[in-house]
DOKEDO-757534 format. One line per 5 residues: their letters; for each residue y negated, z negated, x of N, C-alpha, C, O, CB. Coordinates in steps of 0.02 Angstrom, whole numbers. Each point is the difference from the previous one (the first is absolute). Glycine has a CB too. Example, Ala and Ser with C-alpha at 12.3 -4.5 7.8 and 13.67 -1.06 7.14 Angstrom:
BEGIN
as	284:-390:660:-59:0:-45:-60:0:45:1:-33:52:58:-29:-147 | -112:98:77:-59:-3:42:-55:-37:-39:-55:-8:25:87:116:34 $
REM end
This chain:
BEGIN
mklnp	61:-1299:-904:-35:55:33:14:-2:75:0:-54:30:-91:53:-118 | 103:57:116:18:3:71:-43:52:35:0:58:-21:118:-94:-5 | -155:16:78:-39:46:41:35:7:67:20:-49:30:-128:18:-88 | 115:93:81:35:9:63:-41:-26:58:-61:-1:-4:119:101:-43 | -26:-121:101:-35:-32:57:-38:51:41:3:60:-13:84:-148:17 $
elert	-123:63:46:-37:43:47:48:46:36:58:-17:12:-147:-71:2 | 63:146:5:42:46:39:4:-27:71:-49:5:37:18:95:-110 | 88:-127:91:5:-35:63:34:42:54:-3:-17:59:7:-89:-122 | 29:159:45:37:38:49:-23:72:0:-26:25:-50:123:-102:37 | -86:110:68:-18:71:6:37:42:-52:-29:47:-27:6:-64:149 $
ekrhv	86:0:-134:38:39:-49:-33:-2:-68:-3:52:-34:107:-76:97 | -128:-34:-82:-33:-5:-65:-65:40:-1:-18:30:-51:69:-142:34 | -85:113:73:-60:40:3:16:74:-9:-37:36:-34:-15:-121:109 | 106:107:-46:19:70:-7:22:15:-72:-12:55:-24:45:-53:145 | -1:-50:-154:17:10:-70:-63:11:-41:-3:45:-42:105:-115:56 $
mqtri	-152:28:-2:-63:8:-37:-32:67:17:-24:35:-45:8:-159:44 | 16:142:65:-29:64:21:36:58:-35:-32:48:-20:1:-98:131 | 97:45:-118:37:52:-32:-18:5:-74:-5:55:-27:98:-71:109 | -102:-42:-114:-20:2:-70:-67:35:-9:-9:40:-46:72:-147:27 | -110:91:63:-66:30:-7:1:74:17:-36:39:-30:-15:-149:56 $
iglrv	93:129:23:7:71:14:29:35:-60:-19:57:-16:33:-81:138 | 34:-9:-156:25:29:-62:-55:9:-51:-1:50:-36:111:-103:58 | -155:5:-25:-57:8:-44:-43:59:21:-23:38:-42:24:-161:20 | -12:130:88:-40:56:24:31:67:-19:-35:47:-18:-5:-119:112 | 107:76:-90:33:61:-19:-10:15:-74:-10:57:-20:95:-75:110 $
amaai	-83:-35:-131:-13:9:-71:-70:24:-13:-11:43:-43:94:-131:18 | -131:61:62:-68:24:-8:-8:72:24:-38:39:-30:-2:-157:44 | 75:136:39:-3:69:23:28:47:-53:-22:57:-5:33:-96:124 | 39:16:-157:26:41:-54:-53:14:-52:-2:54:-28:116:-102:48 | -157:-2:-33:-56:12:-45:-46:53:28:-23:44:-36:29:-162:-4 $
viaas	-19:114:105:-42:49:33:28:70:-9:-36:47:-18:0:-133:100 | 101:94:-68:31:65:-2:-2:28:-71:-13:59:-10:87:-90:106 | -61:-12:-145:0:23:-69:-70:18:-23:-8:44:-42:106:-116:19 | -149:39:50:-68:12:-23:-31:62:31:-25:43:-36:13:-165:20 | 14:127:82:-34:55:33:24:4:71:-12:-45:40:-88:34:-113 $
ttgal	135:67:91:26:6:67:-10:70:26:-9:48:-37:92:-136:12 | -81:92:92:5:64:33:72:7:22:21:-35:46:-144:35:-8 | 161:44:-68:72:4:13:19:63:36:-33:52:-7:52:-121:-94 | 35:66:140:26:58:33:75:1:-7:33:-50:12:-128:50:70 | 124:58:-102:71:8:-7:20:63:36:-26:54:-14:27:-116:-96 $
aqtpd	46:56:157:20:58:39:74:-2:15:29:-54:6:-143:60:43 | 146:52:-42:70:5:17:6:48:59:37:49:-4:-1:-73:-115 | -71:10:173:3:41:60:21:-44:58:-7:-61:-4:-82:139:-41 | 114:-49:99:23:-40:56:-56:-30:41:12:-42:43:88:112:-40 | -161:-49:-14:-56:-24:40:-62:-4:-43:-32:51:-14:83:-2:119 $
ntvnn	-69:-109:-126:-59:-10:-44:-56:-33:39:12:-43:43:63:34:-143 | -136:28:84:-59:-32:28:-49:-15:-57:-20:45:-37:35:14:149 | -34:-123:-118:-48:-21:-51:-55:-38:35:13:-50:34:76:45:-124 | -151:27:81:-59:-34:27:-45:-22:-58:-21:41:-40:27:26:148 | -19:-132:-112:-42:-26:-54:-58:-40:29:10:-46:41:89:43:-118 $
qqgnw	-159:20:55:-61:-35:21:-39:-19:-63:-20:43:-38:15:20:150 | -6:-129:-122:-35:-23:-60:-53:-52:19:13:-45:39:89:67:-109 | -160:-13:41:-54:-48:8:-31:-16:-67:-22:45:-36:0:-2:151 | 20:-106:-133:-29:-21:-64:-62:-41:14:3:-56:26:111:57:-82 | -172:27:37:-64:-32:16:-36:-26:-63:-54:-28:5:44:104:93 $
aetra	41:-69:-157:-31:-21:-63:43:-55:-33:60:-4:12:-111:119:-27 | 19:-156:-25:34:-56:-32:55:25:-47:-8:49:-36:-97:-117:44 | 162:32:-7:56:14:-45:12:-63:-42:14:-54:27:39:138:54 | -58:-76:-147:2:-59:-43:40:15:-64:-13:50:-34:-98:-89:80 | 159:-4:-62:40:5:-61:-9:-64:-41:6:-55:27:78:133:29 $
rmnad	-98:-70:-121:-10:-57:-44:39:11:-65:0:55:-28:-114:-76:78 | 148:-32:-73:34:3:-65:-6:-67:-35:14:-52:29:66:140:14 | -100:-86:-107:-2:-58:-43:45:14:-60:-11:48:-37:-107:-79:75 | 169:-11:-48:49:12:-53:5:-61:-45:11:-56:24:52:134:50 | -70:-67:-139:9:-52:-51:60:20:-43:-3:50:-37:-122:-79:35 $
irsvt	180:-8:8:64:20:-29:19:-48:-55:-2:-61:9:38:112:100 | -18:-24:-168:19:-41:-57:62:29:-34:2:60:-15:-123:-94:-2 | 170:-9:6:58:17:-41:32:66:21:3:48:-38:-56:-110:-56 | 78:64:156:36:57:27:74:-17:3:19:-52:26:-121:90:41 | 144:7:-93:71:-15:-4:40:25:60:58:-20:9:-69:25:-132 $
qdvtm	-17:38:165:35:27:58:-34:-24:64:-50:-36:-2:85:138:-65 | -7:-81:124:-27:-20:65:-71:26:9:-18:53:-26:134:-55:74 | -156:-36:-10:-70:19:14:-9:3:76:17:-47:36:-58:-8:-144 | 15:111:132:-13:9:72:-72:22:9:-21:50:-28:141:-20:50 | -158:-69:17:-70:14:13:-11:3:76:20:-45:36:-55:-11:-145 $
taagi	2:109:132:-12:9:72:-70:24:13:-24:48:-32:145:-23:48 | -155:-57:30:-64:23:26:10:10:75:16:-47:36:-85:-14:-126 | 58:123:114:13:16:71:-61:36:29:-20:53:-24:144:-46:2 | -152:-36:75:-54:31:37:26:19:70:25:-43:36:-112:-23:-101 | 81:130:84:29:25:62:-52:42:37:-29:46:-28:145:-46:-23 $
gnsfs	-127:-17:115:-47:38:40:28:67:21:-25:52:-20:-24:-158:59 | 102:106:2:34:61:22:75:-8:-12:28:-53:12:-117:75:75 | 120:32:-112:71:0:-13:32:64:26:-26:55:-11:8:-127:-90 | 73:65:137:36:58:28:75:-13:-5:23:-54:17:-119:80:61 | 134:25:-100:72:-4:1:28:68:20:-27:52:-19:27:-142:-70 $
atlgg	55:89:126:34:61:21:75:-10:-6:26:-51:23:-121:82:54 | 130:17:-108:72:-1:-5:26:65:31:-15:54:-24:13:-126:-82 | 40:66:161:18:57:41:74:3:14:33:-52:4:-146:48:47 | 139:65:-43:69:10:21:2:37:66:-35:50:8:72:-48:-127 | 1:-27:167:4:31:65:-43:-36:51:-37:-46:-17:61:154:-38 $
kstvn	-20:-85:117:-42:-28:53:-73:7:-18:-22:53:-21:109:-25:107 | -126:-83:-79:-68:0:-26:-47:-36:48:18:-46:36:26:49:-152 | -107:22:116:-54:-33:34:-54:-15:-51:-25:45:-34:51:15:143 | -45:-124:-115:-51:-20:-48:-54:-38:37:14:-48:36:71:42:-130 | -147:28:84:-58:-34:28:-45:-21:-57:-26:42:-37:32:26:144 $
nnqtt	-15:-133:-115:-42:-26:-54:-56:-43:28:12:-45:41:86:47:-118 | -160:12:56:-58:-40:20:-42:-13:-62:-21:46:-35:21:4:151 | -13:-115:-130:-37:-20:-59:-53:-52:18:13:-45:40:88:69:-112 | -160:-16:43:-54:-47:11:-33:-16:-67:-17:46:-38:-2:-2:156 | 9:-108:-132:-35:-22:-60:-56:-47:21:12:-50:34:92:63:-106 $
tapvs	-166:3:50:-57:-41:19:-40:-26:-60:-48:-37:9:42:103:95 | 25:-48:-166:-34:-24:-59:46:-45:-40:61:8:3:-131:96:-7 | 42:-151:-34:42:-51:-34:52:31:-47:-12:50:-33:-85:-127:42 | 155:44:-11:55:18:-45:17:-62:-41:10:-54:28:36:143:52 | -43:-82:-146:13:-58:-42:39:20:-63:-2:56:-23:-102:-110:66 $
aalnv	140:4:-69:36:8:-63:-4:-66:-37:10:-54:29:69:140:19 | -95:-82:-113:-6:-60:-41:36:11:-66:-10:51:-33:-100:-81:87 | 151:-18:-74:38:5:-62:-6:-66:-38:16:-53:27:64:136:25 | -101:-78:-114:-6:-59:-44:43:13:-62:-13:47:-37:-104:-74:79 | 167:-15:-52:46:9:-57:2:-64:-40:13:-54:26:56:137:39 $
naqna	-82:-76:-131:10:-55:-47:53:22:-49:-10:47:-39:-110:-87:52 | 177:7:-12:57:19:-41:18:-56:-48:8:-58:21:35:132:71 | -37:-57:-156:19:-48:-51:55:30:-43:-4:58:-21:-112:-108:19 | 169:10:-10:54:22:-44:31:65:25:6:49:-37:-64:-105:-59 | 79:56:159:34:58:29:74:-15:5:20:-53:24:-124:85:41 $
fgalt	145:15:-88:72:-12:-4:39:47:46:56:21:-15:-71:-60:-103 | -16:56:174:32:37:54:-24:-28:66:-45:-42:1:56:146:-73 | 17:-80:126:-22:-22:66:-71:23:13:-20:55:-20:139:-52:62 | -158:-44:-7:-69:16:18:-4:8:75:14:-47:38:-59:-16:-139 | 24:122:124:-9:14:71:-72:20:12:-25:48:-30:145:-12:43 $
ataaa	-154:-73:31:-71:12:14:-10:4:75:20:-45:36:-55:-14:-142 | 5:114:130:-8:11:72:-70:25:15:-24:49:-29:146:-25:39 | -155:-58:37:-63:24:28:13:12:74:18:-46:37:-90:-18:-122 | 62:127:107:15:18:69:-58:38:30:-23:50:-28:146:-45:2 | -147:-29:83:-53:34:38:27:15:70:21:-46:35:-114:-12:-103 $
ignsa	90:122:87:28:21:64:-52:44:35:-25:48:-29:144:-54:-15 | -134:-10:107:-48:40:37:30:66:22:-22:53:-23:-32:-156:61 | 105:101:6:34:60:24:75:-8:-11:29:-50:19:-120:71:67 | 122:30:-118:71:-3:-13:32:66:21:-24:53:-17:5:-132:-79 | 74:74:134:37:59:22:75:-13:-6:24:-54:19:-117:86:59 $
svtid	129:17:-104:72:-5:-8:32:65:23:-19:54:-23:7:-135:-74 | 61:77:143:33:59:28:75:-8:-8:28:-51:19:-122:69:64 | 126:32:-112:72:2:-8:27:64:32:-22:55:-16:15:-123:-91 | 54:60:153:29:57:35:76:-5:-1:28:-52:17:-130:60:57 | 135:46:-95:72:6:5:16:60:44:-1:57:-22:18:-110:-93 $
etqgv	-3:39:178:9:54:48:61:42:-14:4:58:22:-61:-129:62 | 106:44:-120:61:37:-14:-10:53:-54:43:43:-11:22:-143:44 | -122:97:-68:-13:47:-54:-37:63:21:-19:40:-42:17:-138:-33 | -9:106:139:-33:61:24:48:58:3:60:-7:-10:-138:-63:75 | 50:129:-52:41:59:6:50:-8:58:58:21:-5:-152:49:-42 $
sannl	71:-100:101:43:-14:57:-3:-73:16:-54:-29:8:37:145:37 | 74:-148:-39:3:-71:16:18:-12:73:17:-56:19:16:33:-136 | -38:76:158:21:-6:70:-56:-26:45:14:-25:55:65:117:-74 | -140:-87:-3:-57:-19:42:-37:-57:-35:-52:11:-30:42:106:78 | 38:-177:-42:-28:-57:-37:-48:-39:44:-2:7:61:106:-13:-130 $
gslvn	-142:-36:36:-48:-42:35:-70:12:-26:-30:52:14:103:-52:87 | -99:-46:-140:-65:8:-31:-52:-45:33:17:-51:30:39:80:-138 | -119:-9:101:-57:-37:28:-48:-16:-56:-23:45:-36:36:12:149 | -29:-121:-121:-48:-21:-51:-54:-42:32:14:-53:28:76:55:-118 | -151:24:87:-58:-36:28:-44:-23:-58:-22:40:-41:25:29:148 $
ngqml	-16:-134:-109:-42:-28:-54:-58:-37:30:8:-43:43:91:33:-117 | -160:26:51:-60:-35:20:-42:-18:-61:-17:44:-39:17:16:149 | -15:-125:-119:-38:-22:-59:-54:-49:21:11:-45:41:90:61:-113 | -160:-7:43:-57:-43:15:-33:-21:-65:-14:42:-43:-5:16:154 | 7:-123:-119:-36:-25:-58:-59:-42:23:7:-47:39:98:48:-108 $
rttvt	-164:16:43:-62:-37:16:-37:-16:-65:-57:22:-9:49:36:122 | 38:-97:-157:-31:-16:-63:38:-56:-33:44:-30:31:-86:147:-44 | 26:-132:-49:34:-52:-39:52:32:-46:-11:54:-28:-91:-128:34 | 158:39:-14:53:19:-47:14:-60:-43:21:-53:24:30:138:57 | -63:-78:-147:4:-57:-45:42:16:-62:-10:52:-32:-102:-90:73 $
adatl	158:-7:-57:41:6:-60:-5:-64:-41:12:-54:27:67:134:31 | -98:-74:-122:-6:-57:-45:41:13:-62:-7:51:-33:-109:-76:77 | 160:-23:-61:40:5:-61:-5:-66:-38:9:-54:28:70:136:26 | -95:-77:-120:-6:-59:-43:43:10:-62:-6:51:-34:-111:-74:77 | 161:-26:-56:43:3:-58:-11:-63:-43:3:-56:25:83:124:39 $
tggni	-100:-57:-128:-10:-55:-47:37:15:-64:21:57:-12:-134:-85:62 | 122:-24:-92:31:11:-65:60:-45:-10:6:-53:30:-45:169:-29 | 85:-93:-44:58:-40:-14:46:31:-51:-12:55:-25:-54:-153:52 | 120:62:-42:53:23:-45:30:66:25:-1:50:-35:-57:-108:-62 | 84:55:158:34:57:30:75:-15:-3:24:-44:36:-123:73:41 $
stgnp	135:6:-119:71:-13:-10:38:66:-2:-5:37:-48:-21:-143:-15 | 64:120:117:31:66:7:69:3:-32:25:55:-12:-88:-41:117 | 94:-71:-118:69:2:-23:49:9:56:60:-1:-11:-100:46:-96 | 15:-35:168:42:8:60:-21:-53:50:-57:1:24:71:124:-44 | 30:-172:37:-20:-55:44:-19:23:70:-34:-36:37:108:-39:-102 $
dlgia	-53:135:85:-16:25:67:-66:36:3:-23:17:55:144:-7:-35 | -153:1:-76:-63:36:-3:-53:-43:-33:9:-24:-55:52:134:51 | -116:-118:39:-56:-38:-28:-65:33:21:-21:49:-29:88:-155:31 | -99:77:49:-64:26:25:6:14:74:28:-40:38:-91:-25:-127 | 37:122:110:-7:17:71:-73:16:13:-26:50:-24:146:-6:32 $
gtaaa	-153:-87:30:-70:10:16:-10:7:75:25:-39:39:-57:-27:-140 | -6:118:121:-9:15:71:-72:19:15:-31:39:-36:150:-1:42 | -146:-67:48:-63:22:29:14:14:73:22:-44:37:-93:-24:-119 | 60:130:104:16:20:69:-59:37:30:-23:51:-27:146:-44:-1 | -147:-32:85:-54:32:37:27:17:69:18:-44:38:-109:-19:-102 $
ignsf	93:128:81:30:23:62:-49:46:36:-26:47:-29:142:-57:-21 | -127:-5:114:-46:42:39:32:65:21:-19:53:-25:-36:-155:64 | 103:99:7:35:59:25:75:-7:-13:30:-51:17:-118:68:72 | 117:33:-120:71:-2:-18:34:64:22:-24:55:-16:-1:-130:-82 | 81:69:135:37:58:22:75:-13:-6:23:-55:17:-116:87:62 $
sadvn	130:18:-103:73:-5:-3:31:66:19:-26:53:-16:19:-141:-73 | 64:84:125:38:59:20:73:-12:-15:29:-50:22:-113:79:68 | 115:17:-127:71:-1:-14:30:64:30:-15:55:-23:1:-125:-84 | 55:62:158:23:58:38:76:-2:7:28:-51:17:-137:55:46 | 141:53:-77:70:10:14:4:46:61:-8:60:-7:43:-76:-116 $
gdlvg	-22:-13:182:2:38:62:-38:-36:54:-23:-56:-9:32:162:-56 | -16:-74:123:-35:-30:56:-75:0:-13:-27:44:-34:117:-6:112 | -124:-88:-49:-71:-7:-15:-38:-28:60:23:-45:35:4:27:-155 | -86:48:132:-51:-30:42:-59:-15:-46:-29:46:-30:67:16:136 | -56:-125:-112:-55:-21:-44:-54:-35:39:13:-48:36:66:39:-130 $
nntqr	-141:32:85:-59:-31:31:-47:-23:-55:-24:40:-40:36:32:144 | -26:-136:-105:-41:-29:-53:-59:-38:30:10:-43:43:90:35:-118 | -161:23:51:-60:-37:20:-38:-17:-64:-22:44:-36:16:13:150 | -3:-122:-127:-36:-22:-59:-54:-50:22:12:-47:36:90:64:-109 | -163:-3:49:-57:-44:16:-32:-22:-65:-17:40:-44:-2:19:154 $
ffgda	10:-125:-115:-27:-30:-61:-62:-40:18:3:-53:31:111:47:-85 | -172:34:35:-63:-34:10:-34:-11:-67:-60:12:-8:48:40:123 | 51:-74:-163:-26:-10:-67:17:-68:-27:9:-48:39:2:169:-59 | -6:-127:-45:13:-63:-33:47:12:-58:-20:34:-48:-93:-81:83 | 174:21:-34:48:8:-54:5:-65:-39:13:-53:28:52:139:39 $
rsnln	-76:-81:-133:2:-60:-42:38:15:-64:-14:48:-36:-96:-87:83 | 160:-3:-61:38:5:-63:-9:-65:-39:5:-55:28:79:134:25 | -97:-72:-118:-12:-58:-43:40:9:-64:-9:49:-37:-107:-66:85 | 162:-30:-61:40:1:-60:-14:-63:-40:8:-55:25:82:125:31 | -110:-61:-119:-15:-56:-44:41:7:-64:-3:51:-34:-114:-62:81 $
vnmtd	156:-41:-62:44:1:-59:-11:-64:-39:3:-55:27:83:127:33 | -97:-65:-126:-7:-57:-45:33:19:-66:-30:33:-41:-78:-73:97 | 171:19:-65:38:21:-58:42:-57:-27:15:-48:36:-12:165:9 | 16:-111:-108:42:-50:-33:55:35:-39:-6:58:-20:-91:-138:12 | 151:43:-3:55:22:-43:28:67:25:-9:52:-32:-43:-112:-66 $
vvgns	87:58:155:30:59:30:75:-12:4:23:-51:25:-128:78:41 | 144:22:-90:73:-2:3:23:56:45:-13:59:-14:22:-111:-101 | 27:35:169:23:50:48:-22:-18:70:-49:-36:9:46:124:-98 | 39:-63:139:-19:-13:69:-66:34:17:-15:54:-25:136:-63:55 | -161:-25:12:-66:26:18:-8:1:75:24:-44:36:-72:0:-143 $
tftsa	15:97:132:-12:9:71:-73:15:12:-28:45:-32:146:-4:49 | -150:-78:28:-70:11:16:-9:8:75:28:-38:39:-63:-29:-140 | -4:118:120:-9:15:71:-73:16:14:-30:42:-34:148:1:42 | -145:-75:42:-66:16:26:8:13:75:21:-44:37:-82:-26:-126 | 44:131:111:13:19:69:-61:37:29:-25:47:-29:148:-39:6 $
aians	-145:-32:81:-54:33:37:28:18:69:20:-45:38:-112:-19:-102 | 92:128:81:30:24:62:-50:45:36:-28:46:-30:145:-53:-19 | -128:-6:113:-46:43:38:35:63:23:-20:55:-20:-42:-157:58 | 115:96:3:36:58:26:74:-9:-13:29:-53:11:-116:71:78 | 119:36:-114:72:-3:-13:32:67:18:-24:53:-20:6:-137:-72 $
atynv	72:81:131:38:60:19:74:-14:-8:24:-52:24:-115:89:56 | 127:9:-113:71:-8:-12:37:63:19:-19:55:-20:-5:-136:-73 | 77:74:132:43:56:20:72:-15:-23:28:-52:18:-103:79:82 | 103:18:-138:71:-2:-19:33:63:25:-15:55:-25:-10:-127:-78 | 71:66:151:30:58:32:76:-5:-6:29:-52:13:-126:61:68 $
tgsns	128:47:-100:73:3:-6:25:62:36:-39:46:14:37:-108:-124 | 66:64:125:32:59:29:-31:23:65:-5:60:11:33:-28:-125 | -48:-78:157:-36:18:60:38:-20:62:39:-48:0:-146:36:-61 | 95:49:116:25:-19:66:-54:-33:42:14:-36:47:67:130:-54 | -145:-80:-11:-56:-26:40:-60:-13:-45:-21:43:-38:63:19:139 $
vnins	-69:-122:-95:-61:-19:-36:-48:-32:49:17:-48:34:47:31:-143 | -125:45:112:-52:-26:44:-63:-12:-41:-29:47:-27:77:14:127 | -68:-124:-104:-58:-20:-40:-51:-33:45:15:-46:37:56:32:-140 | -133:40:100:-57:-30:35:-52:-18:-52:-28:44:-33:51:23:139 | -37:-131:-114:-45:-22:-53:-54:-46:29:14:-46:37:79:55:-121 $
tqfan	-155:6:65:-58:-41:18:-38:-18:-63:-19:44:-39:11:12:153 | -3:-120:-124:-35:-24:-60:-53:-51:20:14:-48:36:88:68:-106 | -164:-8:46:-56:-45:13:-29:-23:-67:-12:41:-44:-12:16:155 | 11:-121:-118:-33:-28:-59:-56:-46:23:12:-47:39:94:55:-108 | -166:5:46:-58:-39:22:-36:-38:-56:-39:-45:14:26:129:75 $
wdpsa	27:-66:-152:-31:-36:-56:54:-33:-41:60:12:10:-157:68:-12 | 76:-122:-46:46:-48:-31:35:27:-62:-34:19:-48:-39:-108:92 | 140:92:-45:37:9:-62:7:-67:-36:16:-51:32:47:150:17 | -74:-99:-114:2:-63:-38:34:12:-67:-19:45:-38:-87:-84:94 | 157:-1:-71:38:4:-63:-7:-65:-37:9:-54:28:72:137:22 $
tsnit	-96:-78:-115:-9:-59:-42:37:8:-66:-1:53:-31:-111:-75:84 | 146:-32:-74:32:-2:-66:-22:-63:-37:3:-55:29:97:121:14 | -121:-58:-105:-14:-56:-44:42:9:-63:-13:45:-40:-106:-58:86 | 170:-29:-54:48:10:-54:5:-63:-42:17:-54:25:47:136:46 | -79:-74:-135:6:-54:-49:45:25:-56:-16:49:-33:-99:-96:62 $
lrdit	171:11:-40:48:19:-51:22:-61:-39:8:-54:28:31:151:42 | -30:-87:-136:23:-54:-43:54:27:-47:-2:57:-22:-111:-114:28 | 163:14:-19:53:17:-47:36:64:23:-4:52:-33:-60:-108:-61 | 99:50:150:33:57:31:75:-9:-3:26:-54:17:-125:73:59 | 135:32:-98:72:0:0:23:57:45:-6:59:-18:12:-108:-99 $
gdlts	21:32:175:21:50:49:-21:-21:69:-40:-46:9:32:135:-96 | 35:-55:137:-16:-15:70:-68:29:19:-21:52:-26:143:-55:53 | -156:-31:18:-66:22:24:1:6:76:21:-46:35:-77:-10:-134 | 31:113:124:-7:10:72:-71:22:14:-25:48:-29:147:-17:40 | -154:-67:35:-69:16:19:-3:8:76:21:-44:38:-68:-20:-137 $
ttaai	20:122:121:-7:14:71:-72:19:16:-27:46:-30:147:-9:36 | -149:-72:41:-68:15:23:4:10:76:18:-45:36:-73:-23:-130 | 39:129:117:11:16:70:-59:39:28:-24:48:-30:147:-47:10 | -146:-22:79:-51:36:37:29:17:69:26:-43:35:-121:-17:-97 | 92:124:80:29:24:63:-51:45:35:-28:44:-30:146:-51:-17 $
snsls	-128:-6:111:-46:44:38:36:62:26:-20:56:-17:-46:-157:50 | 118:93:8:36:57:28:75:-8:-14:29:-52:13:-116:66:77 | 117:39:-116:71:-2:-17:33:65:20:-23:54:-17:0:-132:-78 | 79:73:133:41:57:20:72:-15:-16:26:-53:18:-107:84:74 | 114:16:-126:71:-6:-16:36:64:21:-21:55:-19:-5:-133:-77 $
vstlp	79:70:135:41:57:23:72:-14:-18:28:-51:21:-109:79:74 | 112:16:-134:69:-8:-20:38:64:14:-20:54:-22:-12:-138:-66 | 87:79:125:42:58:14:72:-19:-18:40:-17:43:-117:59:51 | 91:-39:-159:65:-21:-24:35:59:-35:-29:30:-45:-13:-149:32 | 104:136:33:37:-34:54:-32:12:68:-44:43:7:148:-31:-74 $
asgrv	-82:-50:116:-34:-2:64:-3:69:33:46:40:-5:-8:-157:18 | -94:130:21:-9:61:38:30:-9:70:12:-56:22:-116:85:-88 | 115:27:100:26:-5:67:-50:-33:47:20:-36:46:48:137:-68 | -132:-88:12:-51:-28:44:-65:-11:-39:-23:44:-36:75:13:136 | -79:-116:-93:-63:-17:-33:-48:-29:51:16:-49:34:43:28:-144 $
nvnsn	-118:51:115:-53:-25:44:-61:-14:-44:-25:45:-34:69:20:135 | -68:-127:-100:-59:-18:-39:-51:-33:46:16:-49:34:54:34:-139 | -130:42:105:-56:-30:36:-54:-18:-51:-31:44:-30:57:23:136 | -37:-132:-114:-47:-23:-51:-56:-40:33:13:-44:41:79:41:-127 | -153:19:66:-59:-37:24:-40:-21:-61:-31:42:-33:28:23:143 $
qqnga	4:-129:-126:-37:-27:-57:-53:-48:25:15:-48:36:86:61:-110 | -163:-1:54:-56:-42:20:-38:-21:-63:-26:43:-37:17:14:151 | 7:-122:-127:-33:-26:-59:-57:-46:19:11:-52:31:96:62:-96 | -167:9:46:-58:-43:11:-30:-23:-66:-59:-19:-2:37:78:109 | 62:-57:-160:-26:-15:-67:32:-64:-26:58:-13:11:-76:135:-33 $
gtyat	-22:-160:-15:28:-55:-37:44:27:-56:-18:49:-33:-82:-122:60 | 158:41:-38:48:24:-50:12:-58:-48:23:-53:20:32:135:61 | -71:-71:-146:-2:-56:-47:41:15:-62:-8:52:-32:-105:-82:75 | 157:-17:-61:38:3:-62:-10:-65:-37:14:-54:26:72:132:25 | -110:-74:-113:-14:-59:-41:33:7:-68:-11:49:-35:-98:-67:96 $
sninl	150:-32:-79:35:2:-64:-13:-64:-38:12:-55:25:76:129:24 | -113:-67:-110:-12:-57:-45:44:10:-62:-10:47:-38:-110:-62:81 | 168:-30:-53:48:7:-55:-4:-62:-44:5:-57:23:71:128:49 | -85:-59:-137:-5:-53:-49:48:16:-57:-11:47:-38:-111:-71:68 | 176:-15:-35:54:15:-47:13:-59:-47:-11:-58:18:62:136:66 $
gdvtg	-28:-62:-144:20:-51:-47:53:25:-48:-4:57:-23:-109:-108:33 | 162:9:-25:53:17:-49:36:64:21:0:50:-36:-66:-105:-55 | 96:53:149:37:57:26:74:-13:-5:25:-51:25:-119:79:54 | 130:17:-111:73:-2:-3:27:55:46:5:58:-21:-6:-105:-98 | 17:29:180:22:48:50:-21:-22:69:-35:-51:7:27:143:-92 $
svtgt	28:-56:135:-17:-17:69:-68:28:19:-23:49:-29:145:-51:58 | -153:-30:20:-66:21:24:3:7:76:22:-46:35:-80:-13:-133 | 35:116:123:-4:12:72:-70:24:18:-23:51:-27:147:-23:32 | -157:-64:39:-67:18:20:-5:8:75:27:-41:37:-72:-19:-136 | 11:112:122:-8:12:71:-72:21:16:-28:43:-35:149:-9:43 $
aaaig	-150:-64:42:-64:22:29:13:13:74:19:-46:36:-90:-20:-121 | 61:127:108:15:18:69:-58:38:31:-24:50:-28:147:-45:0 | -146:-28:85:-52:34:38:30:19:68:23:-43:37:-118:-21:-96 | 95:129:75:33:25:61:-49:43:39:-27:49:-27:141:-52:-30 | -125:-14:120:-44:41:41:34:64:22:-22:54:-18:-34:-157:56 $
nsvsi	110:98:2:37:58:24:74:-9:-17:28:-55:7:-111:73:86 | 114:36:-115:71:-2:-18:34:64:20:-24:55:-16:-2:-132:-79 | 83:71:131:42:58:18:71:-15:-20:26:-54:15:-102:83:82 | 108:18:-131:69:-7:-21:37:63:20:-19:55:-19:-12:-130:-77 | 86:68:136:39:57:23:73:-12:-17:28:-52:17:-110:75:76 $
snlpn	113:25:-126:70:-4:-19:37:60:27:-15:57:-17:-13:-123:-86 | 78:54:146:41:53:28:71:-26:8:23:-14:56:-123:66:5 | 134:-59:-117:66:-31:-1:51:50:-27:-17:43:-42:-34:-158:27 | 114:111:38:51:43:-28:17:-20:-71:-21:-53:-24:67:72:139 | -8:24:-148:20:-16:-69:39:-66:-2:21:-21:-54:-18:144:26 $
REM end
């Protein structure tokens, strides 16, 4: 059995941050599929203004008892306070403001026995989620490029995700597919994918409590398995292509504690195992690949919250490699602006 060492270098921290941002994008996909406010336009000048306030509790619960299933099984419980997405063509102005003040939670309990397909179980709780996609070349006129995206998100409540997996005899017949278990609690989440020039202003304030709890107790599993418990206060991601100028101004404040916990007990396992437990207060990622002509990033991250990641792993009779990570990150900034 091999557990990976402590994250000793900044590069490794950014790798972990990128993995969790990838998780956040996956959770945002759940949001978009479940309930979104969408905008689609093919004009040279678009304006979208979104104002959302969620003052009532949002709660998702699922209990699943699975027996003798021959195909893949996917179970998802998603609790979302506010969700917004916009897909635009041409020069665009987007103003998004979201506030959540009532608890958001998701709980998933899965007991699987004699399952002969891959098992995917996800509990995701998100306070405020916004996703903006702009392709400036798709407007009626591509001569007047340059979009403006303003994002403001405030969370003043608890965000909790709980996922529990029990059972055994999971055999997919495919060594690359086994079990994927995820618990993700995210306070404020924002992503922008832009083809063209961009001015982006982001302000995220987290005065709540994000907690993710993943509990796994299973035996006799054949196939690779991946387990993730992630608690994130503020997350912003910008992916920009085909641009001459990118200007990002980001301010992120976190005052209460994100906490991620994993308790994993496995016996008689054939396949590789990867376990990631990550708590992040403030995270900003900016990527302009291939490189833009000019990139200006002003980031202000202030964390006054304890950030806790706890992983308890108990394994026996494992045929395969084992990788375990527990990462607690207060502030993280990743900027990529490199040529091809």
